[in-house]
N, C-alpha and C positions, 0 to 999 in steps of 0.2 A: 852595571847602572852607572852607580857612583864614579869610578873613575873615567869611565865617557862623557858625565855630567862636567868632571873636574876639567878633563881635555880640552869640552868646548868653550869653559869660562876662561881658562888658561889662553885659548886661542884669542877669545875676543878681546881679551886683556893686551895679547901682544899685538893688534891688528891696530887699537885703539892707541897705542904708545906709536906705533908705525904713523897712523894715521895723522895725531896730533890733532884729535878732532873727536867727538861723536855727537849724534845728532839724537834728539829730544822732540818730543809730543807736548804739547801745551791743549790740554780740554778747558777749554771755558765753556758757559752753560749754554751758548750761542754758535761756538766753531771750534773748529781744533786751525793749532797752527805747529809747523816745524821749524825751529832751528837748529844750526850747526854749530856748535859748541865746544870751546877749547877744553883740552885735559885737565889744566890748571883753574878754572872755573871753581869761584865757590857759590854756592847756593845765593848768595847776595847776586854776582855777577849776572845769573840766568835769570832771579826772580826781579833784576829791577830791566832788564831786556824786556821781559812778558810786561811790564807795567810800562815803558816806554813807546811800548807796539800798541795797545791799550789805551792809552792817552790817559793812564791813572796815575793820580796824586795823591789821594787819600791809601798810601798802599800800608799803611800800618791796620786795617781789617783784614789782609789776607793774605795767603800762601799757599805757597803749591802742594799740596799734598799725593801722595801714593800707597799703595799697599804691601806689607810685609806680613806675611804667614796668617792672613784674615783679622790684621790689626791694622787700623789708620795710620799712618805715620807721617809729620810734615817733614820737610825737606830744612835742615838747620843754615841755616845764613851762614854762620862764620866760618863751616868746614867745606873743604869740598865737593863737588859732586857725588862723583866718580868714588872718595871715601866716606860714604855713607852706604845705607843698606839699601839702595836704588834699584829697581829691578834689572837684571842684566843684558838684555835682548832690545838692540836698538831695533826702531826707537826708542828709548824711554821715556814714559808716560808720566806725565804730569798733570792733576787735575787742579785748576785755578782758580780758589774757592775762600769764601769768607772764614775766618779761621776765630774771630772776635765779631760781636754783636754790637750795636750802639743801643743803649739804654733810649735814646728819645732818637728817633732815624728822622723826624722833620726838622731835630735841630742839627744832629750832627752829622748827617750825607751831607757834603756839600755839591759833589760833582754831579752830574746828569749820569755819568757812565757807572759810579757808585751804588747808584740808587739803583738803575738797572739791575747792575749783578745782583744786589741784594733780592732784589723783587724775582729776577728770575731761579734764585737760589732759595729761597721762602717758599716759592709756589710750588714748586717738586717737591720739596720736604713736603707740605701740604698733602696733595695732592697721593704720596708717597704712604701717609699717613706716620710720617717721623712725626709729626706734630698733631697733636689731637685738635681737631676743631668741630663745634659744634656744628649739627647741618644748617641751623639761621645763617653761622658766620658765613658758613663756604658758600650759599648761593651767595650773598652781597658780595663776597670775596671773588666768585669767577665772575659775576656783573663787571665788576673795576678791570679783571681779566682782559675780560670781553671788548672793553671801552678801549683798554692802553693797546688793543691789537686793531681793532675798528675804526675808531675814533668816535665821533658821535653819530648816535641812531638814525639813522634813516629809514623809513617803514618803506620807502619807494626800491631799496638796496637790502634791508636786510630783512630778508621776506621769512616766514616760518621754515626751517629745517637747514637755516644756513649755518645753524652750532651743532650740525648731525656727528659730524666729524673730530671736533673738539673735547679733548679733556679737561674737563671742568670741576670736577666735580671727585670728592674721595669714593672707591668703592664701599667703602663701609655703609656712605651716606645712604650711595643710591640703593643700594638692598634693604635698607633701614625702612623705607616707606615703600607705600603699594602707589607708586607713582610710574607713568612708563615716560620715556627719553623727552615726547612732546610736553609734558606737565613740566617736568625741569627746564626746558628751556621756555616756558612762558613766563613761569619767573623768574627766571635769570633774565629774560629780555625786556619783563618789569620792570627790573630794576635797573638796567641797562639806561633805561629809554628816561631815566631821573638824572642821569650823570651829563647831558647835556650842556656842553660849553667847556669842559676839562680837556686840556692836551694827554698827550700817554705820560709827560714825567708826572703831570698832575694825580692823571689815574693809580698810576703805581704808586706815588707816597701814599696814596687813602687808602689802598690797598696794605700796603709794611704797617699805616700807622696802627690798621684792624688786628691783623697779624702781629704784633708785638705785645697785645695785650693779653696774647692766649700764654695759657701757663705752659705749655712745652716748651715757646720760641725762646729758640738762642742757648738752649742746656744741652749741653755734653754730659751722657750719663755715664757713669761706670760703677762695675759692680764690686763691693766691698763686703768685711765681715770686722762689726767692732770687735773688743778686746773679748767677748762672752761668744764669739766665734757664730753670732746672727748677719745672715746675710742681709743686707741693704745697699740702697744704691744711692752713690754720692752724683749733685751735680754741681756743674759748674759755669756760670753765667755771667754777664755782664753787673750783676747785682751781690752776687756773693756767693759761696758754697752755702748746697741745700741737701739733706737727708732727706731719704724718701725710703718707703716699703717697696719693695720690687713691684707688688702689685698695682703699686696708686704712683705713677711719675706727675701726678698732677697735685697734689697738695702736699708738700714738705713737711716731716717730721718735725723737723725745727732747720734753722736757718742761723749761720753767720755772715752778715755784712761784713762785705771788705773794708768799712771805716774801723769795725767795733773786733776786726782781727789784728792781733799785736805779730802772732807769725806764724809760719809756717811749716815746719821742718821734715825732713824725709831723708828715714835712715835704713838703707837696704828696704823691706816690705812694707817698714810701718808708716805711715802719715799722724804727724802732732798737728792740732789746732789749738792754738794757745789765744784765748780772747783778750781783748784790754780790761776787761773788770775781770780781776783778780777771784774775785765771789764765784765766778762763774764757771765752771770743770772745763779741762781740757777734754778735749775729742782725740781721740786714738783711732786709726782705723787701719784696716792689713787689706793690701790690694798684693795678689799673686805674684803678678807677671811683671818682671822689670820694665818691658817695654810700652807698659801701660802706666806704669808708675812715672816714667819720665813723661808720656804725655800730659797726664794731670800737670806734673809741676809746672809743666809751659803753658801749660793754659791758666793755671792758676796767677801765674807771675804776668802774663800777659792781661789779662784780666782786672787783675788789681793796677798796673800801670796806667791802663785806660782808665780805671775810673778815678786814680789821683790825678790824670791828664785835664781830666774832665773839670776836675774841680777848681785848675788853677786860669793863669790868662789866659788865651789862644795864644799862639805861636805867631810868630812875624808870616810866618808860611800859611797857616791857615788862615790869619785875617786877609792877607793879600788872596786866598782862593774865596771866601767870603765875600768880600768888594766885588773880586769879578763875578760871582755869581750872579748879585742883587743887582749885576750893569748887566748881565747879560739875560737874566730874566726880565729886568727894565725894557731892555730892545726887545725881547720877543712880543712882550706883551703889548708896546707899539707898533710891532710887526704884526699881530692878531688882531690888533685894532682898525690897521691898515686894511689889511687883509679882509676883515669884514665888511670896512665899509664899500671897497673895489666891488665882494660880495654883491653886497646888496643893489650896487647901484646896476652889476651887471642882469643881477636878477631883473631889475624892473626894465631894462632896456629889452631883454628877451620877451620880458611878458608886453611890454608894448609890441614890438615885432610878433609875438603868435596875434595879438589881437589885430595887428594891421594884415596880416597872410587871413585868418579868419574872415575877416572884410574884404576882401579881394577875393575868395573863393567864394563870399557870400554874393558877392555882385557879380562874378564869372557863372555863377550859379543862373543868376535873374536873366543875364545877357544870353545865357543859353534858351532859358523858357522862353524870352522874347523873339529868340528866332527860330525858335519852334512854332510858336504861335503866329509870326512872320509867314513861315511855310505852309500853315496850314490855313492862312487866309489867301493867302495866294491860288493855294489849289483849289480851293474853294471857290476864288474868281473864276478861275478857268474852268471850272466845270459849270459852274452858274451860265457861263459865257457859251459854254456849248450848248446847254439844254437850252436858252432863249436863242439860239442862230438854228436850232431842230424846228421847235415850235414856228418859229417864221418860215420856216422853211412848207411846214405842214399845212402853215395858216393859207398861204400862197396856194398848197396844194389844193384845201379843200375850196379857194374860191375859183379856182378853176375850175372843178368837177360841178360847181354849182352853176356856174356859167353855161357849161355845157351841158346839165341839164333843163336849165331855161332855153335854150336851145332847143333838144328836142323838144320838147315842150310847145315852142311853136311851130315846129314842123307837123305836130301832131295833131295844134289845130287845125292847122290848111289841109293835112290828109281828113281830118274827121267827116270830111262831107261825105267824100264816097261812098257811102252806104250807112243805113242804119244800124246795120250787123258792126259792121266796121266802125261807125260812130261809135257804137256803146262801147265796143272794147279798146279803142282809142281815148271814150272819156275816163274808162277805168284805168287806164295806163296813164293818163293824164293827171287823174286823181293822187297814182302813184308816184306819181312825177314831181306834182307839187308838193305831195308828203316828203319825198326824198328832199329836194332843195330844200324845205321848211327847215327838215332835219341836220341836210347839212350848211344854215346858214347860222341856223341855231350853235351848231359845231364849232364852225368858223368863226362866229365870235366867242363864244368859250375860248379857242383857240388863241385869239387876239387878247382876250384881257391877262389870260396866261403869260402869251409873250412879254407882255406889258411889264406884269410882277416881277419877271425874272428878269425885267430889263433893273428893274430899281432894286433887284438884291443885289445885282451885280456892281449896281452905283455905290450901295452899301459897304459889299465888300472892297472893293476899291478905297472907301475911305478910312476905314479898318485896317487896311495893309498899311496907308500913306500915316495912319498912328502909330502903328506895330515898330515901321521905319523909324518914323520921330525918337523913339521909348529907347530905340535898340541904340541910336546916337547918342541921346543922352548916358545911359548906362555906359558903354561904352568909354565915354570922357570922363566918367567918377573912375573907373579900372585904372586908368593909365594912369592921371592920379595918384591913387593909392599906388601903384607899383614903384613910382618915382618916387612918394615918401619912402616906402620901405627900403628903396637901392643907396638912398641916403642918409638913411639909420645908423650912427658910428656913436660910440662913448660922445662924441665930439661935439655930435652934430643932434639932437635930440627932441622930438619936438614936445609941445611946449614946457612942461613942469621937468620933465623925464631929461633936460640938457644940461648937464654939468661940465668943469674945467678941468684940464688936467691939473691945473694949479692946487686943484683942493686935496687932490692924492698926496703930495706932496707932503712931509712930517718932519719939522725942525726938532728935534729933541734937546729943550732947552731947562732952564731952572724950576721952570713952575711947572713941568711937566712931573721931573723927579720930586718936588713937593707935595705934587696930585697922587702919585702913583705911593709915597711913603703913607700919607693918608687911606689912601684902599689898604695898603698893605696891614695898618694900624687896627683900619676898621674891622678887618679880616679877623685879626687877632681878638677882637673884640666878642667875633661874631662864631669864634671858635667853641665858644662851648656850647651857645645854641645849638652847634653841628655836631656835637657830639650827644646832647639830649637828641636830635633828629637819629642818630646815627642807631640809638641804644631804641627808639620807638621802632625805626625800621627793622632792626633784630626783631623784636617782640613781634611786631606785625608777622613776620616771616615765618616766626615758632608756629601763629597762632595758628596760621593758613595750612602748614602743612601736618601739625601735631596730630589732627582726627586720622594721617594716612601713616601713623609711626606705627611698624609690628615692635613690640618692645621687647618679643621672645628673642629678637635679633639684636639687642643692643648690646656691645661688647664692656667689659668690664668698664674703660675709662670713662664711658659714655654715662654708666651707671652713677660713678662719681664722680663727673662734671653735673649731674643734674643735682645731685644731693648738695653739691657745695656752692651751686647756683643758689637752692631752697636756702641753704646757712649764710651763704653771704662770704664764702671762703675759699678762698686762691692763696696762690702761691705769694702774689703782692702782698695780701693782710697779715698773710703771717710776717712777711717779712719789715712790716710796719707795725705793728705789734708789736716786734721785738725791739727796734729801734724806738719805738714809745716806752716801752720798759726800760731802756737802759738811761732815756734822760732823766725818766723819775727817780732812777734810784741815782743818779749824779746829781 
């Protein structure tokens, strides 16, 4: 097995020498990139290529990491890539990650790409519980992560369930409370809705400003032993070196700020920390693995260099980057204001258009109803005319029958003289004929009156028809006017107070604008303390809301320690500040 592996490695080495190049894959937090590198390339050549590809200028925070025997290692800049203990299989996989963290993200992170890479890395560490985060802070951080991805909250777009597939909270926090996914989403969305008006960059920065106050933020932990052989944890971060109990990564037992350390020496497996204050005891510890010792030394040197760099005047490169960043933020602010004005005008135009469309539909409905009324009037007039004609014909027929009955009566009178009996019969028939004639006359008169009434109804129906036609003509003319106005509605031709000129959309960025923006920036600085107070109030409110649903038996050891620290007002930062204050008093 070993001989086969050696033979394969030798073959790979031979193929690399023949090809004179080798392939690498760079994994960032968002995507993967592949490059073809020359055999002679050093770590700096590859690192610079990656930074140029990403457009990253704040290179001092980052590095290329890889795994060696279950240990994280960082590619050395001054050595050839292939001369280091990198994986032998191609493409060689490196992870482009932040190696050092800033003390204050808002002040130190200049480029948007730098800020975005830090946001993605810190978010991943919190979700994977490499950084302990209290539940209430987890909800607030999740709301900023949602804002960074989806932009401003819109209830018409972001309906319940839109976060169902998102991973936003650590599993530890979810399991700690008797809350359904819908209940978590409701609380996250409530916070998300309050962030309206922020850009993606601003939401990511707010996320980092909250995360950087977490006790485990930016700390690299290593298992060590003191002179007595007691197991301890060494924490290395931007502020200094911290010594922890293995079961408590939140609160250090003691700390050594970088400005209080005179020297860190490393010999074989033993580290020695010599404080500036000679009255303070020298701290010595051992680390059993040579590779880990080298990593500790790298992190100490890098963090100390950045600590000293922050306390010096910015280099010309950094000054230039900050100036460009300020100009870019000012330009984006002007652009956002312009877009906001355009959006407002467009919304007003759309509202006017919708109102005209609604009015048009209303007029069309009225015209349709008038048409139906006209049709009914015409049908009623036709029916009344038909009834009047039938009644007139019936009246003529009855009059004819009455005339015939009268003639029959006269004939009967003439023949009545023929005999008494015959006369009696004729008299009876004559009486009956008279009664029939009377009845027919009355019926004829009634029919004549009915015909006259039908003629009046017909005349009224025709008058109603004429009025309906006039109403239809009036509505049709109004509808035509509305359609004409709707078709002519553009941002350059709005009715009344909705009209605007395109000249109003242009914006000249002058000195007055820069002064105004500067004043706004100063105002934001003044409001920072109020925002911090608001942030703490938010966290306390969230904690109160979900506290009753907590299942205390599921609390992790770090949760219990965090709660105790919160009650006592203790944290990594308070320990560090107390040490610095003690040093000042002594001097």
